[in-house]
BALOBA-1460 file (C-alpha; in Angstrom, 3 decimals):
// residues 101
<rec num="1" residu="x" x="193.660" y="86.935" z="100.106"/>
<rec num="2" residu="x" x="190.450" y="85.020" z="100.888"/>
<rec num="3" residu="x" x="187.346" y="85.832" z="98.860"/>
<rec num="4" residu="x" x="185.174" y="85.715" z="101.970"/>
<rec num="5" residu="x" x="185.593" y="86.068" z="105.719"/>
<rec num="6" residu="x" x="183.418" y="84.834" z="108.556"/>
<rec num="7" residu="x" x="181.542" y="87.200" z="110.826"/>
<rec num="8" residu="x" x="180.130" y="86.158" z="114.187"/>
<rec num="9" residu="x" x="177.713" y="88.434" z="115.995"/>
<rec num="10" residu="x" x="175.300" y="88.122" z="118.895"/>
<rec num="11" residu="x" x="171.847" y="89.541" z="118.240"/>
<rec num="12" residu="x" x="168.460" y="89.446" z="119.936"/>
<rec num="13" residu="x" x="166.494" y="86.458" z="118.563"/>
<rec num="14" residu="x" x="163.347" y="88.511" z="117.866"/>
<rec num="15" residu="x" x="165.320" y="91.182" z="115.987"/>
<rec num="16" residu="x" x="167.081" y="88.497" z="113.942"/>
<rec num="17" residu="x" x="163.802" y="86.749" z="113.111"/>
<rec num="18" residu="x" x="162.023" y="89.948" z="112.048"/>
<rec num="19" residu="x" x="164.934" y="91.201" z="109.950"/>
<rec num="20" residu="x" x="165.444" y="87.835" z="108.238"/>
<rec num="21" residu="x" x="161.728" y="87.646" z="107.459"/>
<rec num="22" residu="x" x="161.893" y="91.016" z="105.712"/>
<rec num="23" residu="x" x="165.091" y="90.110" z="103.859"/>
<rec num="24" residu="x" x="163.504" y="86.846" z="102.700"/>
<rec num="25" residu="x" x="160.486" y="88.734" z="101.376"/>
<rec num="26" residu="x" x="162.879" y="91.027" z="99.506"/>
<rec num="27" residu="x" x="164.848" y="88.051" z="98.166"/>
<rec num="28" residu="x" x="168.080" y="89.228" z="99.799"/>
<rec num="29" residu="x" x="170.232" y="86.667" z="101.619"/>
<rec num="30" residu="x" x="171.369" y="87.780" z="105.077"/>
<rec num="31" residu="x" x="175.036" y="87.589" z="104.067"/>
<rec num="32" residu="x" x="174.361" y="89.947" z="101.132"/>
<rec num="33" residu="x" x="172.546" y="92.405" z="103.413"/>
<rec num="34" residu="x" x="175.474" y="92.425" z="105.836"/>
<rec num="35" residu="x" x="177.897" y="92.896" z="102.944"/>
<rec num="36" residu="x" x="175.803" y="95.843" z="101.654"/>
<rec num="37" residu="x" x="175.796" y="97.360" z="105.155"/>
<rec num="38" residu="x" x="179.588" y="97.077" z="105.431"/>
<rec num="39" residu="x" x="180.074" y="98.580" z="101.955"/>
<rec num="40" residu="x" x="177.881" y="101.527" z="102.930"/>
<rec num="41" residu="x" x="179.961" y="102.018" z="106.082"/>
<rec num="42" residu="x" x="183.022" y="102.237" z="103.850"/>
<rec num="43" residu="x" x="181.371" y="104.581" z="101.321"/>
<rec num="44" residu="x" x="179.877" y="106.851" z="103.987"/>
<rec num="45" residu="x" x="182.946" y="106.586" z="106.204"/>
<rec num="46" residu="x" x="180.635" y="105.899" z="109.144"/>
<rec num="47" residu="x" x="177.275" y="104.420" z="110.036"/>
<rec num="48" residu="x" x="175.075" y="104.933" z="106.939"/>
<rec num="49" residu="x" x="172.064" y="106.254" z="108.860"/>
<rec num="50" residu="x" x="171.367" y="108.662" z="111.689"/>
<rec num="51" residu="x" x="171.635" y="107.342" z="115.201"/>
<rec num="52" residu="x" x="169.925" y="109.633" z="117.643"/>
<rec num="53" residu="x" x="167.404" y="109.696" z="120.431"/>
<rec num="54" residu="x" x="163.869" y="110.660" z="119.482"/>
<rec num="55" residu="x" x="163.094" y="114.301" z="120.159"/>
<rec num="56" residu="x" x="159.889" y="113.542" z="121.998"/>
<rec num="57" residu="x" x="159.241" y="110.564" z="124.212"/>
<rec num="58" residu="x" x="156.055" y="108.554" z="123.797"/>
<rec num="59" residu="x" x="153.490" y="109.383" z="126.440"/>
<rec num="60" residu="x" x="152.149" y="106.439" z="128.456"/>
<rec num="61" residu="x" x="148.599" y="107.630" z="129.053"/>
<rec num="62" residu="x" x="147.995" y="104.992" z="131.741"/>
<rec num="63" residu="x" x="150.642" y="106.588" z="133.978"/>
<rec num="64" residu="x" x="149.465" y="110.198" z="133.778"/>
<rec num="65" residu="x" x="147.888" y="112.065" z="136.657"/>
<rec num="66" residu="x" x="144.622" y="113.839" z="135.866"/>
<rec num="67" residu="x" x="146.554" y="117.121" z="135.604"/>
<rec num="68" residu="x" x="149.144" y="115.630" z="133.224"/>
<rec num="69" residu="x" x="146.338" y="114.161" z="131.113"/>
<rec num="70" residu="x" x="144.742" y="117.604" z="130.869"/>
<rec num="71" residu="x" x="148.067" y="119.029" z="129.632"/>
<rec num="72" residu="x" x="148.364" y="116.329" z="126.937"/>
<rec num="73" residu="x" x="144.753" y="116.804" z="125.833"/>
<rec num="74" residu="x" x="145.345" y="120.553" z="125.579"/>
<rec num="75" residu="x" x="148.369" y="119.919" z="123.337"/>
<rec num="76" residu="x" x="146.160" y="117.812" z="121.046"/>
<rec num="77" residu="x" x="143.473" y="120.476" z="121.006"/>
<rec num="78" residu="x" x="146.034" y="123.141" z="120.065"/>
<rec num="79" residu="x" x="147.273" y="120.887" z="117.223"/>
<rec num="80" residu="x" x="143.705" y="120.660" z="115.894"/>
<rec num="81" residu="x" x="143.268" y="124.431" z="116.065"/>
<rec num="82" residu="x" x="146.589" y="124.952" z="114.251"/>
<rec num="83" residu="x" x="145.688" y="122.448" z="111.516"/>
<rec num="84" residu="x" x="148.399" y="119.959" z="112.488"/>
<rec num="85" residu="x" x="146.221" y="116.919" z="111.786"/>
<rec num="86" residu="x" x="145.969" y="114.068" z="109.297"/>
<rec num="87" residu="x" x="142.932" y="112.018" z="108.295"/>
<rec num="88" residu="x" x="142.709" y="108.735" z="110.244"/>
<rec num="89" residu="x" x="142.759" y="106.729" z="107.011"/>
<rec num="90" residu="x" x="146.107" y="108.231" z="106.050"/>
<rec num="91" residu="x" x="147.551" y="107.532" z="109.508"/>
<rec num="92" residu="x" x="146.403" y="103.892" z="109.443"/>
<rec num="93" residu="x" x="147.722" y="103.504" z="105.891"/>
<rec num="94" residu="x" x="151.143" y="104.630" z="107.126"/>
<rec num="95" residu="x" x="151.007" y="102.225" z="110.052"/>
<rec num="96" residu="x" x="150.068" y="99.326" z="107.766"/>
<rec num="97" residu="x" x="152.917" y="100.233" z="105.397"/>
<rec num="98" residu="x" x="155.472" y="100.589" z="108.198"/>
<rec num="99" residu="x" x="154.527" y="97.262" z="109.803"/>
<rec num="100" residu="x" x="153.666" y="95.301" z="106.665"/>
<rec num="101" residu="x" x="150.070" y="94.627" z="107.675"/>
């Protein structure tokens, strides 16, 4: 049996570029990352992460009517009253971590 096999896949160029940039920074060759992914599929007997739609869709503020905007602002106000907030510095720190900036 061959020690390796070829894999051909079509992928969006931007996705490929971003993923390869991250793998390079981690020092992981693309072929090793794909091999790790396949091994996890075998070990997990399925996709090794959750695949689901987000529970809440992102609100495009530019498309809201004045009434819809009022509803969204009220939701934010109720979050503040209930203590469901985070300091801006912590939020921006998370964004910088998530996007490597």
